[in-house]
FITI-326390 format. One record per atom (N, C-alpha, C): residue in one letter; atom name; x, y negated, z negated. Coordinates in nm, 2 decimals. Atoms other than C-alpha are relative to their C-alpha. Layout:
N
ATOM   r    a       xx       yy       zz
ATOM   a   CA        X        Y        Z
...
//
This chain:
71
ATOM   r    a       xx       yy       zz
ATOM   m    N     0.04     0.08     0.12
ATOM   m   CA    10.32   -10.28   -10.73
ATOM   m    C     0.10     0.03    -0.11
ATOM   d    N    -0.09    -0.04     0.11
ATOM   d   CA    10.56   -10.09   -10.96
ATOM   d    C     0.13    -0.08     0.02
ATOM   n    N    -0.12     0.08    -0.04
ATOM   n   CA    10.86   -10.26   -10.78
ATOM   n    C    -0.02    -0.15    -0.02
ATOM   l    N     0.03     0.14     0.01
ATOM   l   CA    10.68   -10.60   -10.77
ATOM   l    C     0.00    -0.05    -0.14
ATOM   l    N     0.02     0.05     0.14
ATOM   l   CA    10.60   -10.62   -11.14
ATOM   l    C     0.11     0.06    -0.10
ATOM   s    N    -0.09    -0.06     0.08
ATOM   s   CA    10.91   -10.44   -11.27
ATOM   s    C     0.08    -0.10    -0.09
ATOM   n    N    -0.07     0.09     0.09
ATOM   n   CA    11.09   -10.75   -11.40
ATOM   n    C    -0.09    -0.06    -0.10
ATOM   s    N     0.09     0.06     0.10
ATOM   s   CA    10.78   -10.90   -11.57
ATOM   s    C    -0.04     0.10    -0.11
ATOM   l    N     0.05    -0.09     0.10
ATOM   l   CA    10.68   -10.57   -11.74
ATOM   l    C     0.12     0.08    -0.06
ATOM   q    N    -0.12    -0.05     0.05
ATOM   q   CA    11.04   -10.48   -11.83
ATOM   q    C     0.02     0.14     0.03
ATOM   g    N    -0.03    -0.14    -0.05
ATOM   g   CA    11.08   -10.17   -11.62
ATOM   g    C    -0.12     0.05     0.08
ATOM   t    N     0.10    -0.06    -0.07
ATOM   t   CA    10.89    -9.94   -11.40
ATOM   t    C    -0.04     0.13    -0.07
ATOM   w    N     0.04    -0.13     0.06
ATOM   w   CA    10.71    -9.61   -11.46
ATOM   w    C     0.11     0.10     0.01
ATOM   r    N    -0.12    -0.09    -0.01
ATOM   r   CA    11.02    -9.43   -11.34
ATOM   r    C     0.10    -0.03    -0.10
ATOM   d    N    -0.09     0.04     0.11
ATOM   d   CA    11.23    -9.62   -11.59
ATOM   d    C    -0.05     0.07    -0.14
ATOM   a    N     0.06    -0.06     0.12
ATOM   a   CA    10.99    -9.51   -11.87
ATOM   a    C     0.02     0.15     0.00
ATOM   a    N     0.00    -0.14    -0.01
ATOM   a   CA    10.99    -9.15   -11.74
ATOM   a    C     0.16     0.04    -0.02
ATOM   v    N    -0.14    -0.03     0.02
ATOM   v   CA    11.38    -9.15   -11.73
ATOM   v    C     0.04     0.00    -0.15
ATOM   k    N    -0.03     0.01     0.14
ATOM   k   CA    11.40    -9.27   -12.09
ATOM   k    C    -0.06     0.11    -0.08
ATOM   d    N     0.07    -0.12     0.07
ATOM   d   CA    11.15    -9.00   -12.20
ATOM   d    C     0.08     0.13     0.03
ATOM   v    N    -0.06    -0.13    -0.03
ATOM   v   CA    11.32    -8.72   -12.01
ATOM   v    C     0.14     0.00    -0.07
ATOM   t    N    -0.12     0.00     0.06
ATOM   t   CA    11.66    -8.83   -12.15
ATOM   t    C    -0.02     0.03    -0.15
ATOM   k    N     0.01    -0.03     0.14
ATOM   k   CA    11.53    -8.83   -12.50
ATOM   k    C    -0.04     0.14    -0.04
ATOM   m    N     0.05    -0.14     0.02
ATOM   m   CA    11.36    -8.49   -12.47
ATOM   m    C     0.11     0.11     0.04
ATOM   f    N    -0.08    -0.10    -0.06
ATOM   f   CA    11.62    -8.30   -12.26
ATOM   f    C     0.15    -0.03     0.00
ATOM   g    N    -0.14     0.03    -0.01
ATOM   g   CA    11.94    -8.49   -12.28
ATOM   g    C     0.04    -0.09     0.12
ATOM   p    N    -0.04     0.09    -0.11
ATOM   p   CA    12.13    -8.73   -12.05
ATOM   p    C     0.02     0.07     0.14
ATOM   a    N    -0.02    -0.08    -0.14
ATOM   a   CA    12.21    -8.46   -11.78
ATOM   a    C    -0.13     0.01     0.07
ATOM   c    N     0.13    -0.02    -0.06
ATOM   c   CA    11.84    -8.39   -11.73
ATOM   c    C    -0.05    -0.14     0.04
ATOM   g    N     0.06     0.13    -0.02
ATOM   g   CA    11.75    -8.77   -11.75
ATOM   g    C     0.05    -0.06     0.13
ATOM   q    N    -0.06     0.06    -0.13
ATOM   q   CA    11.97    -8.85   -11.44
ATOM   q    C    -0.04     0.08     0.11
ATOM   n    N     0.05    -0.09    -0.12
ATOM   n   CA    11.81    -8.56   -11.23
ATOM   n    C    -0.12    -0.06     0.05
ATOM   w    N     0.11     0.06    -0.06
ATOM   w   CA    11.57    -8.72   -10.99
ATOM   w    C    -0.12     0.10     0.00
ATOM   y    N     0.10    -0.10     0.00
ATOM   y   CA    11.37    -8.39   -10.96
ATOM   y    C    -0.07     0.02    -0.14
ATOM   a    N     0.06    -0.02     0.14
ATOM   a   CA    11.33    -8.35   -11.34
ATOM   a    C    -0.09    -0.11    -0.04
ATOM   v    N     0.07     0.12     0.03
ATOM   v   CA    11.21    -8.70   -11.38
ATOM   v    C    -0.13     0.00     0.08
ATOM   t    N     0.12     0.00    -0.09
ATOM   t   CA    10.96    -8.67   -11.09
ATOM   t    C    -0.09     0.11    -0.05
ATOM   l    N     0.09    -0.10     0.05
ATOM   l   CA    10.83    -8.34   -11.23
ATOM   l    C    -0.06    -0.03    -0.13
ATOM   v    N     0.06     0.04     0.13
ATOM   v   CA    10.77    -8.49   -11.57
ATOM   v    C    -0.11    -0.11     0.03
ATOM   l    N     0.10     0.11    -0.04
ATOM   l   CA    10.60    -8.79   -11.41
ATOM   l    C    -0.13     0.05     0.06
ATOM   v    N     0.12    -0.07    -0.07
ATOM   v   CA    10.37    -8.58   -11.19
ATOM   v    C    -0.07     0.09    -0.11
ATOM   s    N     0.08    -0.08     0.09
ATOM   s   CA    10.29    -8.34   -11.47
ATOM   s    C    -0.08    -0.08    -0.10
ATOM   v    N     0.07     0.10     0.10
ATOM   v   CA    10.19    -8.63   -11.71
ATOM   v    C    -0.12    -0.06     0.08
ATOM   m    N     0.11     0.05    -0.08
ATOM   m   CA     9.97    -8.78   -11.43
ATOM   m    C    -0.11     0.11     0.02
ATOM   a    N     0.09    -0.11    -0.03
ATOM   a   CA     9.81    -8.45   -11.35
ATOM   a    C    -0.08     0.03    -0.14
ATOM   f    N     0.06    -0.02     0.13
ATOM   f   CA     9.74    -8.40   -11.73
ATOM   f    C    -0.11    -0.10    -0.03
ATOM   l    N     0.09     0.11     0.02
ATOM   l   CA     9.58    -8.74   -11.75
ATOM   l    C    -0.13     0.01     0.09
ATOM   a    N     0.11    -0.01    -0.09
ATOM   a   CA     9.37    -8.68   -11.44
ATOM   a    C    -0.10     0.11    -0.04
ATOM   c    N     0.08    -0.11     0.05
ATOM   c   CA     9.25    -8.34   -11.57
ATOM   c    C    -0.08    -0.03    -0.12
ATOM   f    N     0.07     0.04     0.12
ATOM   f   CA     9.17    -8.48   -11.91
ATOM   f    C    -0.12    -0.10     0.03
ATOM   g    N     0.11     0.09    -0.03
ATOM   g   CA     8.96    -8.76   -11.75
ATOM   g    C    -0.11     0.07     0.07
ATOM   a    N     0.09    -0.08    -0.07
ATOM   a   CA     8.79    -8.51   -11.53
ATOM   a    C    -0.09     0.08    -0.10
ATOM   v    N     0.07    -0.08     0.11
ATOM   v   CA     8.69    -8.30   -11.84
ATOM   v    C    -0.09    -0.10    -0.07
ATOM   l    N     0.08     0.09     0.07
ATOM   l   CA     8.57    -8.60   -12.02
ATOM   l    C    -0.13    -0.05     0.09
ATOM   g    N     0.12     0.04    -0.09
ATOM   g   CA     8.36    -8.71   -11.71
ATOM   g    C    -0.10     0.11     0.01
ATOM   a    N     0.09    -0.12    -0.02
ATOM   a   CA     8.21    -8.36   -11.68
ATOM   a    C    -0.08     0.01    -0.14
ATOM   v    N     0.07     0.00     0.13
ATOM   v   CA     8.11    -8.37   -12.05
ATOM   v    C    -0.10    -0.11    -0.01
ATOM   a    N     0.09     0.12     0.00
ATOM   a   CA     7.96    -8.72   -12.02
ATOM   a    C    -0.12     0.03     0.10
ATOM   g    N     0.11    -0.03    -0.10
ATOM   g   CA     7.77    -8.61   -11.70
ATOM   g    C    -0.10     0.10    -0.05
ATOM   t    N     0.09    -0.10     0.06
ATOM   t   CA     7.63    -8.30   -11.88
ATOM   t    C    -0.09    -0.06    -0.10
ATOM   i    N     0.09     0.07     0.10
ATOM   i   CA     7.51    -8.51   -12.17
ATOM   i    C    -0.10    -0.08     0.06
ATOM   m    N     0.09     0.09    -0.07
ATOM   m   CA     7.35    -8.76   -11.94
ATOM   m    C    -0.11     0.08     0.07
ATOM   n    N     0.09    -0.09    -0.07
ATOM   n   CA     7.19    -8.49   -11.74
ATOM   n    C    -0.10     0.06    -0.09
ATOM   r    N     0.08    -0.06     0.10
ATOM   r   CA     7.04    -8.32   -12.04
ATOM   r    C    -0.10    -0.11    -0.06
ATOM   f    N     0.08     0.10     0.05
ATOM   f   CA     6.92    -8.65   -12.18
ATOM   f    C    -0.11    -0.05     0.10
ATOM   f    N     0.10     0.04    -0.10
ATOM   f   CA     6.74    -8.75   -11.86
ATOM   f    C    -0.10     0.11     0.03
ATOM   k    N     0.09    -0.12    -0.02
ATOM   k   CA     6.59    -8.40   -11.82
ATOM   k    C    -0.10     0.00    -0.11
ATOM   l    N     0.09     0.01     0.12
ATOM   l   CA     6.45    -8.43   -12.18
ATOM   l    C    -0.09    -0.12     0.02
ATOM   l    N     0.08     0.12    -0.01
ATOM   l   CA     6.33    -8.78   -12.11
ATOM   l    C    -0.11     0.01     0.11
ATOM   l    N     0.10    -0.01    -0.10
ATOM   l   CA     6.15    -8.69   -11.79
ATOM   l    C    -0.09     0.11    -0.01
ATOM   k    N     0.10    -0.11     0.01
ATOM   k   CA     5.96    -8.39   -11.92
ATOM   k    C    -0.14    -0.05    -0.04
//
């Protein structure tokens, strides 16, 4: 999907990660495939963990609400 829509969306996820790594660490690191992949994986892991925490908080709130409702 990333390769299929790369022309219509003006680049891929990897292109955006290369730009960000180049801005943060310089052009030498931006051309390193492993550094770009590491940044991309770490950002995705952070987003997944943040979503999991928000889901746990929402689940806890709903659980308490329904326990209170069913008393």
